[in-house]
N, C-alpha and C positions, 0 to 999 in steps of 0.2 A: 787825715785831711778833712773827712766829713765832720769830725768833732770840732776842729778848728773853725770851719765854715759856720757850723751851728753856733759856736761861741761868738764869732764875729757878728752874725745876724742878731743874736740876743743883745750884744753891747750896742749895736747900731739901731736897735728898736725895729728891726725888719724881720720878716718871716724867712726862715732858711729855705733853700730850694727843696722841692719835694722829691725830685728824682736825680738821676745822674746821667751823664753822657759817656758812652764808651770812648776810649782813647782815640780810636780811629776816626770817630765823628769829630772830635775836637781838633785833631790834626787836619782833617779835611776842611775845617772852617778857617784855617790860617790865612788863605788869600782874602777872606772877608774881614780881615783885621780892622780896617778903618771903620767899617759899619758896626761891627761887634763892639769895637772900642767906644764908639759914641753911645751905644745902648748901655754898656756896662760902666761907663764913666772912667775908662782907662785909656791908655795910649793906644795908638793904632797898630803897633807892632805885635800882633798876637803870635806870629811865628816865633819871635824871640822869647816870649813868655813860655810858650809850649816847649821850645828847645831847651830852655834853662832848667826845666824840671823833669824832662823826659828821661826816665830810667836813672835818675840821680838820687843818691842818698847822701845827705850832708852830715858829716860827723865833725864836731868841733868841741873844744874845751875852752872854758872862759877863765881858767886859772890865772893866766898871765895878765889878762885885762883887770882881774880883781886885784892882783898883787901890785901891778905897776900903775894902773889908772884909777883904782878905787871903784871899779865897776861893781854894781850891785844888781843882780838879776831880779826881775819881777815876774809875777805870774802871767800867764797868757791873757787872761781877761783884762788885767790892768794894763798890760802892754798894748793890747788892741785899743782899749779905751783912750790911752795916751796918744796913740798914733792917729786915731780918728779926730781927736780934739785938736791936735797939731795941724791936721789937714783941713780943719773947719767943717768936718763932715759929721760931727756928733750932734745929734738933735737933742734938745732939752737941756 
């Protein structure tokens, strides 16, 4: 996750966070979702974001999407760049 956040910061032309927050602190911040959401530029439901990733490992294969839909995966940096551009958040 740290590497992905660093890559995202690089693509967005921002500095990556210097430190980390313990999971307990992040969970305790859930009721402050509307305030945190405004600061972070995300939606107000911080509790949902935390719950969706808490203790979960996602395993998936893209073989079927490649075969049936012509899906072609791209690298993380390019995917993040495309996402930020689509959201109008890519500077420069």
